[in-house]
C-alpha positions as CSV (number, residue, x, y, z in Angstrom):
1,M,82.4,15.2,29.0
2,I,82.4,13.4,32.5
3,K,85.8,12.3,33.7
4,V,85.9,8.9,35.3
5,R,88.5,8.5,38.1
6,P,90.7,5.2,38.1
7,L,89.2,2.6,40.5
8,V,92.6,1.7,42.1
9,P,93.5,5.3,43.6
10,A,90.0,5.5,44.9
11,L,90.2,2.1,46.6
12,A,93.5,3.2,48.1
13,L,92.0,6.3,49.5
14,T,89.0,4.6,50.8
15,G,91.2,2.1,52.4
16,A,93.3,4.8,54.1
17,A,90.2,6.6,55.4
18,A,88.9,3.0,56.8
19,L,92.3,2.7,58.5
20,L,91.9,6.2,60.0
21,A,88.3,5.4,61.1
22,G,89.2,2.2,62.6
23,A,91.9,4.0,64.3
24,A,89.6,6.4,65.8
25,T,86.9,3.8,67.0
26,P,88.6,2.2,70.0
27,A,89.3,5.7,71.5
28,Q,85.6,6.6,71.1
29,A,84.5,3.3,72.4
30,A,86.7,3.6,75.4
31,Y,84.9,6.7,76.6
32,P,84.7,6.9,79.6
33,A,87.9,5.6,80.5
34,H,87.7,6.8,84.0
35,S,85.2,8.5,86.4
36,I,83.0,11.6,85.3
37,R,82.6,14.6,87.6
38,V,79.1,16.2,87.5
39,I,79.0,19.6,89.2
40,V,75.6,20.4,90.7
41,P,75.4,24.1,91.2
42,F,73.5,23.9,94.4
43,A,73.9,22.6,97.8
44,A,73.2,19.0,98.6
45,G,69.8,17.9,99.6
46,G,67.7,20.1,97.3
47,S,65.8,19.1,94.2
48,T,68.5,19.5,91.8
49,D,70.9,17.3,93.9
50,I,68.4,14.7,94.4
51,I,67.4,14.5,90.8
52,A,71.1,14.6,89.7
53,R,72.3,11.6,91.8
54,L,69.0,9.5,91.0
55,V,69.8,9.5,87.4
56,T,73.6,9.6,87.2
57,Q,73.8,6.7,89.6
58,R,71.8,4.6,87.0
59,M,73.7,6.2,84.1
60,A,77.0,5.1,85.7
61,A,76.0,1.6,85.8
62,E,75.2,1.9,81.9
63,L,78.7,3.6,81.1
64,G,80.7,1.5,83.3
65,Q,82.2,4.3,85.1
66,A,81.3,6.1,88.3
67,M,79.6,9.7,87.9
68,V,80.9,11.7,90.9
69,I,78.6,14.5,92.1
70,E,80.3,17.7,93.3
71,N,77.9,20.3,94.8
72,R,79.2,23.9,94.1
73,G,76.5,26.2,95.4
74,G,76.7,29.9,95.6
75,A,75.1,33.0,93.7
76,G,72.0,31.2,92.7
77,G,73.9,28.5,90.9
78,A,76.3,30.8,89.2
79,V,79.4,29.6,91.0
80,G,78.9,26.1,89.9
81,A,77.8,26.9,86.4
82,A,80.9,29.2,85.8
83,E,83.1,26.4,86.7
84,A,81.5,23.8,84.5
85,A,81.7,26.4,81.7
86,R,85.5,26.7,82.0
87,A,86.0,22.7,82.1
88,A,87.8,20.9,79.2
89,P,85.4,19.6,76.5
90,D,86.2,16.0,76.9
91,G,83.2,14.6,78.6
92,Y,84.9,14.3,82.0
93,T,83.4,17.4,83.5
94,L,79.6,17.6,83.1
95,S,77.1,19.8,85.1
96,I,73.4,20.2,85.8
97,A,71.2,22.7,84.2
98,T,68.2,24.5,85.9
99,V,65.9,27.2,84.8
100,S,67.7,29.2,87.4
101,T,71.3,28.8,86.0
102,M,70.3,29.0,82.3
103,A,67.6,31.6,82.1
104,V,66.9,33.4,85.3
105,N,70.6,34.2,86.3
106,P,71.3,35.6,82.8
107,A,68.2,37.6,82.7
108,C,68.9,39.3,86.1
109,R,72.5,39.7,85.7
110,P,73.1,40.3,82.1
111,H,76.5,42.3,82.7
112,D,78.3,40.5,85.3
113,L,77.4,36.8,84.9
114,P,80.7,34.7,84.6
115,Y,79.2,32.3,81.9
116,D,77.0,32.6,78.8
117,P,74.2,29.9,79.1
118,I,73.8,29.5,75.3
119,K,77.6,29.9,74.1
120,D,79.3,28.2,76.9
121,F,77.6,24.7,77.0
122,Q,76.5,21.8,74.8
123,P,73.0,20.4,76.0
124,V,73.0,16.6,76.3
125,T,69.5,16.1,77.7
126,N,66.7,17.1,80.0
127,F,66.7,14.6,83.0
128,A,63.2,15.6,84.5
129,N,60.5,18.2,84.6
130,T,58.7,19.4,87.9
131,A,55.3,21.0,88.2
132,N,55.1,24.5,89.6
133,I,52.1,25.6,91.7
134,V,50.3,28.6,93.0
135,T,48.7,28.1,96.4
136,V,46.7,30.3,99.1
137,N,46.4,30.3,102.8
138,P,42.7,29.3,103.0
139,K,41.9,31.4,106.1
140,K,43.5,34.7,104.7
141,M,41.9,33.9,101.2
142,P,38.8,31.8,101.5
143,V,38.4,31.4,97.9
144,K,37.3,27.9,96.5
145,D,38.8,27.9,93.1
146,F,40.9,30.1,90.5
147,K,37.9,32.0,89.3
148,E,37.1,33.2,92.8
149,F,40.8,33.9,93.5
150,L,41.4,35.9,90.5
151,D,38.2,38.0,91.1
152,L,39.3,38.8,94.8
153,I,43.0,40.0,93.7
154,K,41.6,42.0,90.7
155,K,39.2,43.8,92.9
156,N,41.8,44.5,95.4
157,P,44.9,45.7,93.8
158,G,48.0,45.8,95.8
159,K,46.2,44.3,98.8
160,F,47.5,40.6,98.8
161,S,51.0,39.3,98.9
162,Y,52.8,36.4,97.5
163,A,55.9,34.5,98.8
164,S,58.7,33.3,96.4
165,S,62.1,31.3,97.2
166,G,63.9,34.7,96.5
167,T,64.4,37.9,94.5
168,C,65.0,37.1,90.7
169,G,64.5,33.6,91.4
170,V,62.3,31.4,89.0
171,L,59.5,31.6,91.2
172,H,59.8,35.3,91.6
173,L,59.6,35.4,87.9
174,M,56.6,33.0,87.8
175,G,54.8,35.4,90.1
176,E,55.7,38.4,88.1
177,S,54.7,36.6,84.8
178,F,51.2,35.7,86.5
179,K,50.9,39.5,87.3
180,M,51.6,40.3,83.6
181,A,49.2,37.4,82.3
182,T,46.3,38.2,84.6
183,G,46.6,42.0,84.9
184,T,46.6,41.9,88.5
185,N,48.7,43.7,91.2
186,I,50.0,41.6,94.1
187,V,53.0,42.4,96.3
188,H,56.1,40.1,96.2
189,V,57.6,39.2,99.6
190,P,61.1,37.3,98.9
191,Y,62.5,34.7,101.2
192,K,65.6,32.6,101.4
193,G,64.5,29.3,99.9
194,S,61.0,27.6,99.3
195,G,61.0,26.2,102.8
196,P,60.5,29.5,104.6
197,A,58.1,30.7,101.9
198,V,55.9,27.8,102.4
199,S,56.0,27.9,106.2
200,D,55.1,31.8,106.4
201,T,52.3,31.3,103.9
202,V,50.8,28.5,106.2
203,A,51.3,30.7,109.2
204,G,49.3,33.5,107.4
205,H,52.2,36.0,107.3
206,V,51.7,36.1,103.4
207,D,48.6,35.4,101.3
208,M,49.8,33.1,98.5
209,D,53.0,31.4,97.4
210,F,54.5,30.6,94.0
211,D,56.4,27.3,94.6
212,N,57.7,24.0,93.0
213,L,55.0,21.4,93.6
214,P,57.3,18.9,95.8
215,S,57.7,21.6,98.6
216,S,54.2,22.6,98.8
217,M,52.4,19.3,98.1
218,P,52.5,18.0,102.0
219,Q,50.8,21.3,103.2
220,V,48.2,21.1,100.2
221,L,47.3,17.6,100.9
222,A,47.1,18.5,104.7
223,G,44.6,21.2,103.9
224,N,47.1,23.9,105.2
225,L,47.3,25.5,101.8
226,R,44.7,25.4,98.9
227,A,46.1,25.0,95.4
228,M,44.7,27.1,92.7
229,A,46.5,26.0,89.6
230,I,49.5,24.1,88.5
231,A,52.0,24.7,85.8
232,W,52.0,21.0,84.1
233,P,50.8,19.4,80.9
234,Q,47.8,17.7,82.6
235,R,46.1,17.4,86.0
236,I,48.0,15.4,88.7
237,P,46.1,12.6,90.1
238,A,46.9,13.4,93.8
239,I,45.4,16.8,93.5
240,K,43.0,16.2,90.5
241,D,40.8,19.1,91.3
242,V,43.4,21.5,90.4
243,P,43.4,22.8,87.0
244,T,46.4,23.6,85.0
245,F,47.2,27.1,83.9
246,K,46.6,26.0,80.2
247,E,43.0,24.7,81.1
248,L,42.3,28.2,82.7
249,G,43.6,29.9,79.6
250,Y,47.0,31.0,80.4
251,P,49.3,28.8,78.4
252,V,52.3,31.2,79.0
253,L,52.1,30.4,82.8
254,N,51.9,26.6,82.2
255,Q,55.9,26.1,82.5
256,P,57.3,23.4,84.6
257,V,60.9,23.7,85.8
258,W,63.5,21.4,84.5
259,Y,66.8,19.8,85.6
260,G,69.2,18.5,82.7
261,L,72.7,17.4,81.8
262,L,75.2,20.0,80.0
263,A,78.7,19.2,78.8
264,P,81.2,22.2,77.9
265,K,80.8,23.6,74.5
266,G,83.0,21.8,72.1
267,T,82.5,18.5,73.5
268,P,82.5,15.8,70.6
269,M,79.0,14.9,69.5
270,D,79.9,11.1,69.8
271,I,80.4,11.7,73.5
272,V,77.3,13.8,73.9
273,N,75.2,11.1,72.3
274,K,76.7,8.3,74.2
275,L,75.7,10.1,77.7
276,R,72.2,11.0,76.2
277,D,71.7,7.4,75.3
278,A,72.9,6.3,78.9
279,A,70.4,9.1,80.4
280,V,67.6,7.6,78.3
281,V,68.2,4.0,79.6
282,A,68.3,5.6,83.2
283,L,65.0,7.4,82.7
284,K,63.4,4.4,81.6
285,D,64.4,2.3,84.5
286,P,61.3,1.7,86.7
287,K,63.2,2.4,89.9
288,V,64.4,5.7,88.6
289,V,60.9,6.6,87.3
290,K,59.3,5.8,90.6
291,A,61.9,7.7,92.6
292,L,61.5,10.9,90.3
293,Q,57.9,10.5,90.6
294,E,58.3,10.5,94.6
295,Q,60.1,13.8,94.1
296,G,57.0,15.4,92.0
297,S,59.0,14.9,88.9
298,A,58.5,13.2,85.4
299,P,61.3,11.9,83.4
300,S,62.1,13.4,80.1
301,G,65.3,12.2,78.2
302,N,64.8,14.4,75.2
303,T,67.7,15.0,72.4
304,P,70.4,17.5,72.6
305,Q,68.7,19.6,70.1
306,E,65.4,19.6,71.9
307,F,66.9,20.6,75.2
308,A,68.7,23.5,73.5
309,R,65.3,24.6,72.4
310,E,63.8,24.4,75.9
311,I,66.9,26.3,77.2
312,R,66.4,29.0,74.5
313,E,62.8,29.4,75.3
314,Q,63.1,29.7,78.9
315,Y,66.1,32.2,78.6
316,D,63.8,34.3,76.2
317,W,61.0,34.1,78.6
318,A,63.0,35.1,81.6
319,K,64.5,38.1,79.8
320,D,61.2,39.3,78.8
321,V,59.7,39.1,82.3
322,V,62.7,40.9,83.9
323,A,62.7,43.6,81.4
324,K,58.9,44.5,81.6
325,Q,58.8,44.1,85.4
326,H,61.9,46.1,85.9
327,I,63.4,43.3,88.2
328,K,66.6,43.9,89.9
329,M,69.0,41.8,92.1
330,E,69.0,43.0,95.6
């Protein structure tokens, strides 16, 4: 026989719960009560810094409190990421995530990295994606399209070199992933950043370059570099003749880089969701969208769960490439 509880005690409990909920609501609604620190784990002026400032400035207007960027570069982003991982989970210290900090560093430094990209952070949202591109020096590699390009390097194993922004960086891993997917043998030449890598490819000191689109686009448009393929969901209007890796039959290479927002693990989800909602508003602002597009990026604004999956997928990809290609930090 089912026992029916008296209504009065139940109502009394409901009222007490309601009072507790009512007491919690003003505290939740008050967030943020003061400015929010946002750690950018790279130097000022780079893509990560620019995108972080564009989006957080508009988020601050939505949240009613300043979001203060603090650049903490060093060790490929590891210094800033480690500091962010140690922060109190109260929503007042956030950080910017990149493929380098969340996937490449952990893959290249599995034993001495001072943070865990999966266990130490609560993803908030992906701010923006940026295309990757492979280009060639048209004088050293006079190929007109990807088929000619691939045929040439397959017929000449070990002869051609490729530049990247540095050993065990995301663009190095892109180059090694390309070798795995296409069954080719090209020689890696690491540089200290995308700028020098692009310059030396234009000068003919290396044959090709794996890069983020924004730093290579001016040279492609000027005819100093010829684009072979891009990692992006669809063709880009400014270089509409350049196919995506997916079109060419290499979906594993069709991975853009991303820049997103993280909170320390344990941050209450009501705060996480409030931050994500503010980011979505920012990423729909026409001025922000235009500014991102000028950086060669496209807004995202996905959910915390979706961003967590993106991080995990890139983490697994990086570990696989590093292991199979026997990549080690210099």
